[in-house]
C-alpha positions in Angstrom: 23.9 8.9 -6.2 21.7 7.2 -8.8 18.3 8.6 -9.7 16.1 6.3 -7.5 18.6 5.8 -4.6 17.7 6.8 -1.0 19.1 10.2 0.1 21.0 10.4 3.3 18.0 11.9 5.1 15.7 9.1 3.8 18.2 6.4 4.8 18.5 7.9 8.3 14.7 7.4 8.6 14.6 3.8 7.4 17.9 2.4 8.7 16.8 2.2 12.4 13.6 0.3 11.4 15.5 -2.6 9.7 16.3 -5.9 11.6 19.5 -5.9 13.6 22.4 -7.8 12.1 23.1 -11.1 13.9 26.5 -11.1 15.6 29.3 -12.6 13.6 27.3 -12.7 10.4 28.2 -10.2 7.7 25.2 -8.9 5.8 25.5 -7.3 2.4 25.2 -3.5 2.7 21.5 -2.8 3.6 21.5 0.6 1.9 22.8 -0.7 -1.4 20.3 -3.6 -1.4 17.4 -1.3 -0.6 18.4 1.0 -3.4 18.4 -2.0 -5.7 14.9 -2.9 -4.6 13.7 0.7 -5.1 15.2 0.6 -8.6 13.1 -2.4 -9.5 10.0 -1.0 -7.9 10.3 2.3 -9.7 11.3 1.0 -13.2 9.4 -2.2 -13.2 12.5 -4.0 -14.6 12.9 -7.7 -14.2 15.2 -8.6 -11.3 17.8 -10.0 -13.7 18.2 -6.6 -15.3 19.3 -4.9 -12.1 22.3 -2.7 -12.7 25.6 -4.1 -11.5 26.1 -1.1 -9.1 23.6 -2.7 -6.8 25.4 -6.0 -6.6 24.2 -9.5 -7.6 20.5 -9.4 -8.5 20.0 -12.7 -6.6 21.2 -11.0 -3.4 18.8 -8.1 -3.8 15.8 -10.3 -4.8 16.5 -12.9 -2.0 16.6 -10.1 0.6 13.3 -8.6 -0.7 11.6 -12.0 -0.8 12.9 -13.2 2.6 12.0 -10.0 4.4 8.6 -9.9 2.7 8.0 -13.4 4.1 9.1 -12.2 7.5 6.9 -9.1 7.4 9.8 -6.7 7.6 8.6 -4.4 4.9 5.1 -4.2 6.3 6.6 -3.4 9.7 8.7 -0.6 8.3 5.7 0.9 6.7 3.6 0.5 9.8 6.2 2.2 12.0 6.0 5.3 9.8 2.2 5.2 9.5 1.9 5.2 13.2 3.1 8.8 13.3 -0.1 9.9 11.6 -2.7 11.7 13.8 -5.4 9.7 11.9 -8.0 12.3 12.7 -9.4 11.8 9.2 -9.4 8.6 7.1 -10.1 8.5 3.4 -10.8 5.0 2.0 -10.7 3.8 -1.6 -9.4 1.0 -3.8 -7.7 0.7 -7.2 -7.7 -2.3 -9.6 -4.2 -3.4 -10.8 -3.9 -5.6 -13.9 -2.0 -8.9 -13.2 0.8 -9.7 -15.6 0.8 -13.2 -17.1 3.8 -14.1 -14.9 1.7 -13.4 -11.8 -1.5 -15.0 -12.9 -0.5 -18.6 -13.0 -1.1 -20.7 -9.9 -2.0 -24.3 -9.3 -5.7 -25.2 -8.8 -6.5 -25.6 -5.2 -3.5 -23.6 -4.2 -3.6 -20.6 -1.8 -5.5 -17.5 -2.7 -3.0 -14.8 -3.8 -5.6 -12.0 -4.2 -5.9 -12.4 -8.0 -9.4 -12.6 -9.5 -11.3 -12.1 -12.7 -12.7 -8.6 -13.2 -13.9 -6.6 -16.2 -10.3 -6.0 -17.3 -9.2 -9.6 -16.9 -7.1 -11.1 -14.1 -6.5 -8.4 -11.5 -5.8 -7.5 -7.9 -7.5 -4.7 -6.0 -5.4 -2.5 -3.7 -7.3 -1.1 -0.8 -5.8 1.9 1.0 -6.6 4.4 3.8 -4.9 7.8 3.7 -4.9 10.5 6.4 -5.6 14.2 6.2 -2.1 14.8 4.6 -2.8 12.2 1.9 -0.3 9.8 3.4 -1.1 6.1 3.5 -1.9 4.6 6.9 -3.5 1.2 6.0 -3.1 -1.2 3.1 -4.8 -4.4 2.0 -5.3 -6.6 -1.1 -8.2 -8.5 -2.5 -9.1 -10.2 -5.8 -10.0 -7.7 -8.5 -13.7 -8.6 -8.5 -14.2 -8.4 -4.7 -16.5 -5.8 -3.2 -15.0 -2.8 -1.5 -17.4 -3.2 1.4 -15.9 -6.5 2.7 -12.3 -5.2 2.9 -13.6 -1.8 4.1 -14.9 -3.3 7.3 -11.5 -4.6 8.2 -9.8 -1.4 7.4 -12.2 0.6 9.4 -11.8 -1.7 12.4 -8.1 -1.1 12.4 -8.4 2.7 12.7 -7.5 3.9 16.2 -8.8 7.4 16.5 -10.3 8.7 13.3 -13.0 11.3 13.8 -14.1 11.4 10.1 -14.2 8.5 7.7 -14.7 9.4 4.0 -15.4 7.1 1.1 -17.4 6.9 -2.1 -20.8 5.2 -2.8 -19.1 1.8 -3.2 -18.9 1.7 0.6 -22.5 2.6 1.2 -23.7 -0.2 3.5 -25.6 0.1 6.8 -23.2 -2.2 8.5 -20.2 0.0 7.6 -22.0 3.2 8.7 -22.9 1.6 12.0 -19.4 0.3 12.5 -17.9 3.8 11.9 -20.4 5.5 14.3 -19.8 2.8 17.0 -16.2 3.8 16.9 -17.1 7.4 17.7 -16.4 8.7 14.1 -18.6 10.4 11.6 -19.2 8.7 8.2 -19.1 10.8 5.1 -20.3 8.3 2.5 -22.9 9.3 -0.1 -25.9 7.1 -0.4 -26.3 4.9 -3.5 -28.5 6.6 -6.1 -31.3 4.0 -6.0 -31.9 4.4 -2.3 -35.2 6.1 -1.3 -33.6 7.9 1.7 -30.5 9.9 0.7 -27.9 10.8 3.4 -26.4 14.2 3.3 -22.6 14.6 3.1 -20.6 17.6 4.1 -19.2 18.9 0.8 -16.1 20.5 2.2 -15.0 17.2 3.8 -16.1 14.9 0.9 -14.2 17.1 -1.6 -11.0 16.1 0.2 -11.5 12.5 -1.0 -9.2 13.3 -3.9 -6.3 12.8 -1.4 -6.7 9.0 -1.7 -7.0 9.3 -5.5 -3.8 11.3 -5.5 -2.1 8.7 -3.4 -2.9 6.0 -5.9 -1.5 8.2 -8.7 1.8 8.5 -6.8 1.9 4.8 -6.0 1.6 4.0 -9.7 4.7 6.0 -10.5 6.3 2.8 -9.1 5.8 0.6 -12.1 6.2 -2.6 -10.1 3.0 -1.5 -8.3 1.1 -0.2 -11.4 1.2 -3.8 -12.8 1.3 -6.9 -10.7 4.3 -9.1 -11.6 4.5 -11.0 -8.3 2.8 -14.4 -7.9 2.6 -14.1 -4.1 0.2 -11.7 -2.6 2.7 -11.1 0.3 5.4 -9.9 -2.1 3.1 -7.6 -4.0 1.8 -6.1 -0.7 5.4 -5.7 0.4 6.2 -3.8 -2.8 3.2 -1.5 -2.2 4.3 -1.1 1.5 7.9 -0.1 0.3 6.6 2.4 -2.2 4.3 3.8 0.4 7.3 4.0 2.8 9.1 6.1 0.2 6.3 8.5 0.1 6.5 8.9 3.9 10.3 9.4 3.9 10.1 12.1 1.3 7.6 14.0 3.5 10.0 13.6 6.5 12.9 14.7 4.4 11.1 17.9 3.2 10.3 18.9 6.7 13.8 18.5 8.1 
């Protein structure tokens, strides 16, 4: 087994979540194709440089692209994320530099979550992790976008969080009220220029490093540490697959 290939235990977790094969239509071995995709995600190599053991690179790329368009990779991630108790939610974002191959798009074309920030053209990954540091929600925005706008949508998607933890970038009355209306407690420090400062439980806020550690693990996948994909859906699919791998490794270690 090659270095980045799925173990038997990991494959047993993912295989049932993939689309059923249509009757009478032979599909290239799913495990080999998925191993090829993970090789690209982890190494950051161009698709053309995929080793021959994974089969034709066009087959692997086309499967990744087609299933990204169909939402398959997001669905696989969501199926695993639904296993989280979600009692605690840690929210943060991380800016990813866009490679020149990703940055070009026609004027007036669709927004692919690439914008101009201090570091140049970039994308911002927004994530929510649970009390185990495992990702449970993902989103993209242009690099210059405020965390507060995307934060509202992420918070609205949480089902049963009792504690929501974020840094000062999420300090907005509307977000605090949204969290409280959902029956959760907000642990978000007040911005320093506010006259009235909110107190935050230190023992809970200290755990915010869980989401920072998630981003560190995510960026071990070089295809996620730099954005090469033009399409936002494909870049989000790559992040979802890398996050899926983090989930499968936890499952594997507990079985």
